[in-house]
C-alpha positions as CSV (number, residue, x, y, z in Angstrom):
1,M,31.3,49.2,124.5
2,I,28.7,49.7,121.7
3,L,27.1,52.7,123.6
4,G,30.6,54.3,123.9
5,S,31.2,53.9,120.2
6,L,27.8,55.5,119.3
7,L,28.6,58.5,121.5
8,V,31.9,59.0,119.8
9,L,30.4,58.8,116.4
10,F,27.6,61.2,117.4
11,K,30.0,63.8,118.6
12,S,32.1,63.4,115.4
13,C,28.9,63.8,113.3
14,M,28.0,67.0,115.1
15,T,31.4,68.5,114.6
16,L,31.5,67.6,111.0
17,Q,28.1,69.2,110.4
18,Q,29.1,72.4,112.2
19,R,32.2,72.7,110.1
20,I,30.2,72.3,106.9
21,L,27.6,74.9,108.0
22,H,30.2,77.5,108.6
23,A,32.2,76.7,105.5
24,N,30.1,78.8,103.2
25,E,27.1,80.6,104.9
26,N,25.9,82.1,101.5
27,E,25.5,78.8,99.8
28,Q,22.4,77.4,101.6
29,T,21.6,74.8,99.0
30,H,25.1,73.3,99.0
31,T,25.1,73.3,102.8
32,M,21.9,71.3,103.0
33,N,23.3,68.8,100.6
34,K,26.5,68.5,102.6
35,K,24.6,68.1,105.8
36,L,22.6,65.3,104.3
37,I,25.8,63.6,103.1
38,A,27.5,63.9,106.4
39,T,24.5,62.6,108.3
40,T,24.2,59.6,106.0
41,V,27.9,58.8,106.4
42,C,27.7,58.9,110.2
43,A,24.5,56.8,110.3
44,A,26.2,54.2,108.1
45,A,29.2,54.1,110.4
46,A,27.1,53.7,113.5
47,T,25.1,50.9,111.9
48,S,28.3,49.1,110.9
49,S,29.7,49.4,114.5
50,I,26.5,47.9,116.0
51,F,26.4,44.9,113.8
52,A,30.2,44.3,113.9
53,G,30.2,44.1,117.7
54,P,33.3,44.5,119.8
55,A,36.7,44.3,118.2
56,S,37.4,41.0,119.9
57,E,34.3,39.4,118.3
58,K,35.2,40.3,114.7
59,S,37.4,37.3,114.1
60,C,35.8,34.1,112.8
61,C,37.8,32.0,115.1
62,P,38.7,32.7,118.8
63,S,42.4,33.5,119.4
64,A,44.5,31.2,121.6
65,P,44.3,32.1,125.3
66,A,47.2,34.2,126.5
67,G,49.8,33.1,129.0
68,F,48.8,29.9,130.9
69,D,45.1,30.1,130.5
70,A,45.1,26.9,128.4
71,A,47.1,24.8,130.8
72,R,45.3,21.5,131.9
73,R,46.2,19.4,134.9
74,P,47.6,15.9,134.6
75,I,45.3,13.0,135.8
76,S,47.4,10.0,136.8
77,N,49.7,10.0,139.9
78,P,47.5,12.8,141.4
79,T,49.1,13.0,144.9
80,L,52.6,13.7,143.4
81,F,52.2,15.0,139.8
82,D,50.7,18.5,139.6
83,L,51.0,21.5,137.3
84,A,54.0,23.8,137.8
85,L,51.6,26.7,138.1
86,P,50.6,28.2,141.5
87,R,46.9,28.9,141.3
88,T,43.8,28.8,143.5
89,G,41.5,25.8,143.0
90,V,39.9,22.6,144.2
91,H,40.6,19.1,142.8
92,A,38.1,16.3,143.4
93,I,39.3,12.8,142.6
94,Y,37.8,9.3,142.4
95,M,39.9,6.3,141.6
96,H,38.8,2.8,140.9
97,H,42.0,0.7,141.3
98,K,41.9,-3.0,140.5
99,L,44.3,-5.2,142.5
100,P,46.3,-7.9,140.7
101,S,45.0,-11.5,140.8
102,Q,48.3,-12.7,142.2
103,L,51.0,-10.9,144.3
104,S,54.7,-12.0,144.3
105,L,56.3,-12.9,147.6
106,A,59.9,-12.2,148.6
107,N,62.7,-14.6,148.8
108,G,61.4,-17.0,146.1
109,G,58.1,-17.6,148.0
110,G,56.0,-17.7,144.9
111,S,52.8,-15.8,144.8
112,I,49.4,-15.6,146.5
113,P,46.0,-14.8,145.1
114,V,44.5,-11.4,146.0
115,G,42.3,-9.8,143.4
116,G,39.5,-7.3,144.2
117,D,39.8,-3.5,144.1
118,V,40.4,-0.3,145.9
119,N,38.2,2.8,145.6
120,A,39.7,6.1,146.7
121,Y,37.9,9.4,147.2
122,A,39.9,12.6,147.8
123,I,39.8,16.4,147.5
124,Q,43.0,18.5,147.0
125,F,43.2,22.2,147.7
126,E,45.5,25.0,146.5
127,Y,45.5,28.6,147.4
128,A,47.8,31.0,145.5
129,L,49.3,33.7,147.7
130,N,50.7,35.5,144.6
131,D,51.7,34.5,141.0
132,R,54.6,32.4,142.2
133,L,53.7,31.0,145.6
134,S,50.8,28.8,146.7
135,I,49.8,26.6,149.7
136,V,48.9,23.1,148.6
137,A,47.0,20.2,150.3
138,T,47.9,17.2,148.2
139,K,46.8,14.0,150.1
140,D,43.7,13.2,152.1
141,G,40.5,11.3,151.5
142,Y,38.9,7.9,152.2
143,V,40.1,4.5,151.0
144,D,37.7,1.6,150.5
145,F,39.8,-1.6,150.3
146,N,38.1,-4.7,148.8
147,P,40.5,-7.6,148.2
148,D,39.0,-11.0,147.2
149,N,41.6,-13.3,148.9
150,N,44.1,-13.3,151.8
151,L,43.7,-9.7,152.8
152,S,40.8,-8.2,154.8
153,K,38.1,-5.9,153.4
154,S,38.2,-2.6,155.2
155,G,37.9,1.1,154.9
156,G,39.7,4.1,156.4
157,F,41.2,7.5,155.9
158,A,44.4,8.2,154.0
159,D,47.3,10.2,155.5
160,L,47.3,14.0,155.2
161,A,49.9,15.9,153.3
162,A,50.3,19.7,152.8
163,G,52.9,22.3,152.0
164,V,54.0,25.0,149.6
165,K,54.7,25.4,145.9
166,Y,57.0,28.1,144.4
167,A,57.5,28.9,140.7
168,F,61.2,29.6,140.0
169,I,60.5,30.2,136.4
170,L,57.2,31.8,135.3
171,D,57.2,33.2,131.7
172,P,53.8,33.8,130.3
173,V,55.2,35.0,127.0
174,E,57.2,31.8,126.4
175,Q,54.4,29.8,128.2
176,L,57.1,28.1,130.3
177,A,56.9,27.4,134.1
178,V,59.2,25.5,136.5
179,S,58.3,25.1,140.2
180,G,59.4,23.3,143.3
181,T,57.0,21.7,145.9
182,L,57.6,20.7,149.5
183,T,54.9,18.9,151.4
184,I,54.9,17.2,154.8
185,E,53.0,14.0,155.1
186,L,51.5,13.1,158.5
187,P,50.7,9.5,159.6
188,T,47.1,10.3,160.4
189,G,45.5,7.5,158.3
190,D,44.3,4.1,159.2
191,G,46.4,0.9,159.2
192,E,43.5,-1.2,157.8
193,V,44.2,0.5,154.4
194,F,48.0,0.6,154.7
195,Q,48.2,4.2,156.1
196,G,49.3,5.8,159.3
197,N,52.6,3.9,159.7
198,G,55.9,5.5,160.8
199,K,56.4,9.2,161.7
200,G,55.5,10.8,158.4
201,G,57.9,12.2,155.9
202,A,58.7,14.9,153.4
203,N,57.8,15.0,149.7
204,L,60.2,17.0,147.5
205,S,59.5,17.5,143.8
206,V,60.3,19.7,140.8
207,A,57.7,20.2,138.0
208,A,57.9,21.8,134.6
209,L,55.3,23.0,132.1
210,K,55.5,24.1,128.4
211,L,52.7,25.2,126.1
212,S,53.1,25.3,122.4
213,N,50.1,26.2,120.2
214,D,47.6,23.4,120.9
215,W,50.2,21.1,122.6
216,Q,51.1,20.9,126.3
217,F,54.1,19.1,127.7
218,A,54.6,18.6,131.5
219,G,56.8,16.6,133.8
220,A,57.7,16.1,137.4
221,L,60.5,14.5,139.4
222,G,60.6,13.9,143.1
223,A,61.3,11.8,146.2
224,Y,59.6,10.9,149.5
225,I,61.9,10.9,152.5
226,P,60.4,9.3,155.6
227,F,61.2,10.5,159.1
228,D,61.4,6.8,160.2
229,N,63.4,4.8,157.7
230,D,62.4,1.5,159.2
231,A,58.7,2.0,159.0
232,E,58.6,3.4,155.5
233,S,60.7,3.2,152.4
234,T,62.5,6.1,150.7
235,T,61.0,6.3,147.2
236,G,61.3,8.4,144.1
237,F,59.0,9.1,141.2
238,A,59.1,10.6,137.7
239,S,56.0,11.5,135.6
240,A,55.6,12.8,132.0
241,H,52.5,14.2,130.3
242,V,51.7,15.2,126.7
243,G,48.4,16.6,125.7
244,Y,46.6,18.2,122.6
245,N,43.6,20.4,122.3
246,I,41.3,18.4,119.9
247,T,38.7,21.1,120.0
248,E,38.2,24.3,122.1
249,R,36.8,22.1,125.0
250,L,38.1,18.6,124.4
251,Y,41.7,17.7,125.3
252,G,43.4,14.4,124.8
253,L,46.4,13.2,126.9
254,A,48.9,10.5,127.5
255,E,51.1,10.0,130.6
256,V,53.8,7.7,131.9
257,N,54.8,7.3,135.6
258,W,57.8,5.7,137.2
259,Y,58.0,4.8,140.9
260,G,61.2,3.5,142.4
261,V,62.6,2.3,145.7
262,L,65.6,4.3,146.7
263,S,66.0,2.7,150.2
264,E,63.8,0.0,151.5
265,G,62.2,-0.1,154.9
266,A,62.7,-2.7,157.6
267,G,59.3,-4.5,157.0
268,N,58.0,-3.9,160.5
269,A,55.1,-1.5,159.8
270,A,52.2,-2.3,162.1
271,F,49.4,-3.2,159.6
272,N,48.1,-5.7,162.1
273,N,44.6,-5.9,160.7
274,Q,46.0,-7.1,157.3
275,A,47.2,-10.8,157.3
276,G,48.5,-10.4,160.8
277,G,50.9,-7.6,159.9
278,I,53.2,-9.7,157.7
279,V,52.6,-7.8,154.4
280,P,55.6,-5.5,154.7
281,A,57.9,-8.4,155.4
282,A,56.4,-10.8,152.8
283,V,56.0,-8.8,149.5
284,S,58.8,-8.1,147.0
285,F,57.7,-4.5,145.9
286,E,56.5,-1.2,147.2
287,G,53.1,0.5,147.0
288,G,53.5,3.0,144.2
289,D,51.8,6.3,144.6
290,L,49.0,5.4,147.1
291,F,50.8,3.3,149.7
292,N,54.2,3.1,151.4
293,L,54.5,-0.4,152.9
294,G,58.0,0.0,154.3
295,A,58.6,-3.4,152.6
296,A,61.9,-5.1,153.7
297,N,62.3,-6.5,150.2
298,G,60.9,-3.7,148.2
299,S,64.1,-3.4,146.1
300,D,63.5,-6.9,144.7
301,N,61.1,-5.3,142.2
302,G,62.0,-1.8,142.9
303,N,60.7,-0.2,139.7
304,I,57.1,0.2,138.8
305,V,56.1,1.9,135.4
306,T,52.6,2.7,134.4
307,A,51.0,4.4,131.4
308,A,47.7,6.3,131.2
309,V,45.6,7.7,128.3
310,G,42.6,10.0,128.8
311,V,40.7,13.1,128.0
312,R,39.7,16.3,129.6
313,Y,36.5,18.3,128.8
314,K,36.1,21.9,129.7
315,L,32.7,22.4,131.3
316,S,33.2,26.1,131.7
317,D,36.1,28.6,132.0
318,N,36.9,27.4,135.5
319,A,35.6,23.7,135.5
320,D,37.5,20.9,133.9
321,L,36.4,17.2,133.9
322,G,39.0,14.5,133.4
323,L,38.9,10.7,132.8
324,A,42.0,8.4,132.4
325,Y,42.6,4.7,132.1
326,E,45.9,3.4,133.5
327,L,47.9,0.1,133.2
328,P,51.2,-1.1,134.6
329,L,54.0,-1.6,132.0
330,T,56.0,-3.7,134.5
331,D,54.8,-7.1,135.8
332,E,51.4,-6.6,137.5
333,D,52.2,-9.4,140.0
334,E,55.1,-7.2,141.2
335,N,53.1,-4.2,142.3
336,L,49.6,-3.4,143.6
337,M,48.0,-2.3,140.3
338,D,46.2,-4.4,137.7
339,S,44.5,-1.3,136.2
340,R,43.1,2.0,137.3
341,I,40.3,4.4,136.2
342,T,40.7,7.9,137.5
343,L,37.8,10.5,137.3
344,D,38.5,14.0,138.5
345,L,37.1,17.6,138.5
346,V,39.3,20.6,138.5
347,L,37.8,23.9,139.7
348,T,40.0,27.1,139.4
349,F,39.2,30.5,140.9
């Protein structure tokens, strides 16, 4: 860019000097003075261009990214809550999920001690076919299940889910996007970690995104519809996100998630390696975002609400590191979460 500017200035100088030379051929002394003045002016202009740099670098502060470049992905509820934007990327996730010390039993059966934790490792993928349509892989990975009491320590793979995302509204000027996602979940996981039951199902969701200066607002609403209503429960979710750019790289966020039982299962899911398979018939709640127990009494405590706070740090233009701490706002004995720490890395291409 600097070389181009110098060439333009050089050509302008030559033209100016030629015009001065031909202005008055009989006045040699005045011509020499004018040539000197013209050359000095051009040299000063060239020097100014070099030290000023490109036009985009003249401002003391960088301008806000255009369109959706500043959008940051939510952290909590990662298998269901995503940005409304179709884009190509990889999302690596680690979750350290503490189990409650006590779990409530159905039909007034009191509670039993459990405790321990769950560690989950997953990688999500998305490939944008164009600005509005992308292919998404939202659920996979490995689950390390480590209860302290009454349930068995085990490890296994999670179910697989993949599908498509389409942006119905995509307005870079207003920085507003609304999209719909359909994924199909396959029962490919292991029963030892409360996966692989039933015949799979469909996840339907709608997500919205709005950017405003340094603020970001996002939300999603959806439902999981099983293909076997006895083995799995029909569930819904709603998630909300607000974030603020503290600095050019550091971003603070807060999120709230709701999970609800729309229609409970029959309690006959075959998790035979966990307490002899009685868990779906015995508990009085559902599994939130990670598990679908098909609990026969899941409607007894059919609403789970969690809140998360966290930060994101931009490592580079296409790498974003996130960390969030999450707690249940409803009774922790009536769901599978005591607390959760989520660490993720978002890579976009």
